[in-house]
C-alpha positions in Angstrom: 89.2 91.6 99.6 89.1 94.6 97.2 86.5 94.0 94.6 87.7 94.2 91.0 84.9 96.7 90.4 86.3 99.0 93.1 88.0 102.1 91.8 91.7 102.3 92.3 93.0 105.5 93.7 94.0 108.3 91.2 97.7 108.1 92.0 97.9 104.4 91.3 96.1 104.7 88.0 98.6 107.3 86.9 101.7 105.4 87.7 104.3 105.6 85.0 106.5 102.6 84.2 109.4 102.1 81.7 107.8 98.8 80.7 104.8 100.6 79.2 106.7 101.3 76.1 108.0 97.8 75.8 104.9 95.8 76.7 103.8 94.9 73.2 107.2 93.9 72.0 107.8 91.9 75.2 104.5 90.0 74.8 105.3 89.2 71.1 108.5 87.4 72.4 106.3 84.7 73.9 104.9 83.8 70.5 108.1 84.1 68.6 111.6 83.7 69.7 110.7 82.7 73.2 107.8 80.3 72.6 109.7 77.2 73.4 111.5 78.8 76.3 108.2 80.0 77.8 106.7 76.5 77.4 109.5 75.0 79.3 109.3 77.6 82.2 105.5 77.4 82.2 105.5 73.6 82.6 107.8 74.0 85.5 105.6 76.4 87.5 102.5 74.6 86.4 103.7 71.5 88.3 102.7 73.4 91.4 99.2 74.3 90.3 97.3 71.4 92.0 98.8 72.4 95.3 97.8 76.0 95.1 94.7 77.3 97.0 92.4 79.9 95.4 92.2 82.8 95.0 95.5 83.4 93.4 97.4 86.6 92.5 100.6 87.2 90.6 102.6 90.2 91.7 104.5 91.5 88.6 101.9 89.9 86.3 103.1 91.8 83.2 101.1 90.8 80.2 99.6 87.8 82.0 101.2 85.0 80.2 102.2 83.0 83.3 99.0 83.9 85.1 97.0 82.5 82.3 98.6 79.1 82.4 98.6 79.0 86.1 94.9 79.7 86.5 95.6 82.9 88.4 92.7 85.2 88.5 94.3 88.4 89.8 97.3 90.4 88.6 99.2 93.3 90.0 101.7 95.3 88.1 102.8 99.1 87.8 102.7 99.0 84.1 99.3 100.1 82.6 100.1 98.9 79.1 101.1 95.4 80.3 98.0 95.2 82.3 95.9 96.0 79.3 97.2 92.9 77.6 96.8 90.9 80.8 93.1 92.0 81.1 92.5 90.5 77.6 93.6 87.2 79.0 90.7 87.4 81.6 92.9 88.4 84.5 91.5 90.9 87.0 94.2 93.6 87.0 95.3 96.1 89.6 97.8 98.8 88.9 100.1 99.0 91.9 103.7 98.4 93.1 104.5 95.1 94.6 105.8 96.6 97.8 102.4 98.0 98.6 99.0 96.9 97.4 95.4 98.0 98.0 94.3 94.5 99.3 93.5 93.5 102.8 95.8 91.1 104.7 95.0 87.4 104.2 93.2 88.1 100.9 94.8 85.3 98.9 95.5 81.6 99.0 98.4 81.9 96.6 100.8 84.6 95.4 103.2 84.0 92.5 106.3 86.1 91.6 107.6 84.7 88.2 110.8 86.4 87.2 109.7 89.4 89.2 112.1 89.8 92.1 114.9 91.0 89.9 112.9 94.0 88.7 111.3 95.3 91.9 112.6 98.2 94.1 112.9 96.0 97.2 112.7 92.2 97.1 112.4 92.1 100.8 109.5 94.5 100.9 107.7 92.7 98.1 108.1 89.4 99.9 106.8 90.9 103.1 103.8 92.3 101.3 103.2 88.8 99.8 103.3 87.4 103.3 100.7 89.9 104.5 98.4 89.2 101.6 98.5 85.5 102.1 96.0 83.5 104.2 97.4 81.5 107.1 97.7 78.4 105.0 98.8 80.3 101.9 101.4 79.3 99.3 104.0 81.3 97.6 105.5 80.5 94.1 108.7 82.1 93.1 110.3 81.7 89.6 113.8 82.9 89.1 116.7 83.0 86.7 119.7 82.3 89.0 122.4 84.9 88.6 125.2 82.3 88.4 123.5 80.2 85.7 124.4 80.4 82.1 121.1 82.3 81.5 121.7 84.6 84.4 125.2 85.4 83.1 123.6 86.2 79.6 121.1 88.7 81.2 123.8 90.2 83.4 125.8 91.0 80.2 122.6 92.5 78.7 122.3 94.6 81.9 126.0 95.9 81.4 125.0 96.8 77.8 122.1 99.0 79.2 119.5 96.7 77.6 116.1 98.5 78.1 114.6 95.6 79.9 117.5 94.4 81.9 119.5 97.6 82.7 117.8 98.1 86.1 117.5 94.5 87.0 119.2 92.9 90.1 119.7 89.1 89.5 120.2 86.8 92.5 121.6 83.4 93.2 119.4 80.6 94.3 120.8 80.7 97.8 120.3 84.4 98.0 116.5 83.9 97.3 116.3 81.1 99.8 117.7 83.4 102.4 115.3 86.1 101.5 112.3 83.8 101.8 113.4 82.5 105.2 113.9 86.1 106.5 110.4 87.2 105.4 108.5 84.3 106.9 108.5 81.5 104.4 109.4 77.9 104.5 110.4 76.2 101.2 108.4 73.1 100.5 109.5 72.1 97.0 112.0 73.1 94.3 112.0 72.4 90.6 114.7 73.1 88.0 114.5 73.3 84.2 116.0 75.0 81.2 119.2 73.1 81.0 119.8 73.9 77.3 122.2 76.8 76.7 121.1 80.3 75.5 120.6 80.2 71.6 120.5 76.4 71.6 117.1 75.6 73.0 115.7 73.1 70.6 113.6 70.6 72.5 111.0 70.7 75.2 112.2 69.8 78.7 110.2 68.6 81.7 111.4 70.1 85.1 113.6 68.1 87.5 113.1 67.9 91.2 115.4 69.9 93.5 117.7 72.8 92.7 120.4 72.2 90.0 123.2 74.8 89.5 123.0 73.9 85.7 119.4 75.1 85.5 118.5 78.4 83.8 115.1 78.5 85.5 114.2 77.5 89.1 110.8 77.4 90.7 110.3 77.4 94.4 107.0 76.5 96.3 106.9 78.0 99.8 104.5 78.0 102.8 103.6 81.0 104.8 105.0 80.3 108.2 103.1 81.1 111.4 104.7 83.1 114.2 107.4 81.1 115.9 107.4 78.4 113.1 110.9 77.8 111.7 111.8 77.3 108.0 113.1 74.1 106.8 115.3 74.5 103.6 
């Protein structure tokens, strides 16, 4: 596996990303308006933590908020400014695109993608890269805001208004993500749903519920890396 001390190639270090100018404001959201929302989502994905082998890496780590609560030691993201904040949370950071990383195959026990698939250039290619990076008994965690949920509809409206964060996002339904996982070599092991309160009305903490619920604003999936010839069970 690539050592954190290994120099990243010059072209990766110089990647430009629109999130660079938004990283600081984005990170402040977790301590202000989004504090309770984040705690609800974090509790959901943290339920999987005891099942996740090390080492762990988050693709689309951003400023490292989810990686920190998940005990994820490595983070990959194209935004240098976001990675600077993640580094301050003791996460070993690599600047790269999720579709192609500098790590050897089988380098990680766990890969996480928390609200990342909606922002990447190719969800399929990112999932194929995650499959390559995982060890044979590796686990994948995907956190998503379903397109057809009340929260998904909110962010879709922001996209239509050319919101700087969401204008290039592609939100997907839960079933779409399940299909993507199956087509890229993953089998879903467990699903949790949370954030049942409506946008603008999040007032109390929620614990996640087992299985997928169409009423949930946040859904987390735990998936296994399938071996050649092994069939997914959804």
